[in-house]
C-alpha positions as CSV (number, residue, x, y, z in Angstrom):
1,M,12.0,-18.5,33.3
2,T,14.1,-16.4,31.0
3,K,13.6,-14.4,28.9
4,S,14.6,-15.0,24.7
5,D,17.0,-12.9,22.3
6,N,13.5,-11.7,20.4
7,N,11.8,-10.0,23.6
8,R,14.6,-8.5,26.1
9,D,12.8,-5.5,26.1
10,G,9.6,-7.1,27.5
11,R,6.9,-6.5,25.1
12,N,4.5,-8.2,22.9
13,S,5.3,-8.9,19.5
14,V,1.8,-6.9,18.1
15,A,3.9,-4.0,21.0
16,R,7.4,-4.6,18.7
17,G,5.6,-4.5,15.4
18,Y,3.6,-1.0,16.3
19,V,7.4,0.4,17.2
20,I,8.8,-0.7,13.7
21,A,5.7,0.7,12.4
22,T,6.1,3.6,13.4
23,R,9.9,4.2,12.9
24,V,9.6,3.3,9.1
25,S,6.1,5.9,8.5
26,S,8.3,8.3,10.7
27,I,11.3,7.8,7.7
28,G,8.2,7.9,5.0
29,M,7.2,10.9,5.8
30,Q,10.5,12.6,6.2
31,M,11.4,11.5,3.1
32,A,7.9,13.5,2.0
33,I,7.1,16.1,3.5
34,P,10.0,18.6,3.0
35,P,9.7,18.2,-0.9
36,L,6.3,19.1,-0.5
37,I,6.7,22.7,1.7
38,G,9.2,23.3,-1.0
39,Y,6.3,22.5,-4.1
40,W,4.4,25.4,-1.5
41,A,7.4,27.9,-1.6
42,D,8.3,27.5,-4.6
43,A,4.7,28.3,-6.1
44,R,4.1,30.6,-3.6
45,F,8.0,32.4,-3.9
46,N,8.5,31.7,-7.5
47,T,11.4,30.0,-7.4
48,A,10.9,26.6,-9.2
49,P,12.7,24.0,-9.1
50,W,14.6,25.0,-6.2
51,L,13.3,24.8,-2.3
52,V,11.7,21.3,-4.3
53,I,15.7,20.3,-4.6
54,L,16.6,21.8,-1.2
55,G,13.5,20.0,0.5
56,A,14.8,16.4,-1.6
57,A,17.8,17.3,-0.4
58,L,17.0,17.6,3.3
59,G,14.5,14.8,3.5
60,F,16.9,12.8,1.6
61,S,19.6,13.5,4.2
62,V,17.2,13.3,7.6
63,S,15.5,9.6,6.2
64,L,19.4,8.3,5.9
65,L,20.3,9.5,9.0
66,E,17.4,7.8,10.5
67,L,17.4,4.8,8.6
68,I,21.3,4.3,10.1
69,K,20.0,5.1,13.4
70,F,16.9,3.0,13.3
71,A,19.3,-0.4,11.6
72,K,21.9,0.1,14.7
73,D,19.2,-0.3,17.1
74,S,17.6,-3.4,15.6
75,E,21.2,-4.9,15.2
76,V,20.9,-8.1,17.9
77,P,23.9,-8.1,20.3
78,K,26.5,-10.8,20.2
79,D,27.4,-12.4,23.9
């Protein structure tokens, strides 16, 4: 019995779904947490809106890199 292309790693569909959900929620957190920290720091140090902008740029950059990595990992190899 051979494994199909969709089941190359030996995990069932629920386990693969959990992996994808974890990665997607991680990307969402990477976009949300840095601006929130920037907002808190702006309120504390009275530097509004610079740290929020910096946090948003940082979160967007890290999330974009993670999305690219996620897309490369989910490509189906052509044999």
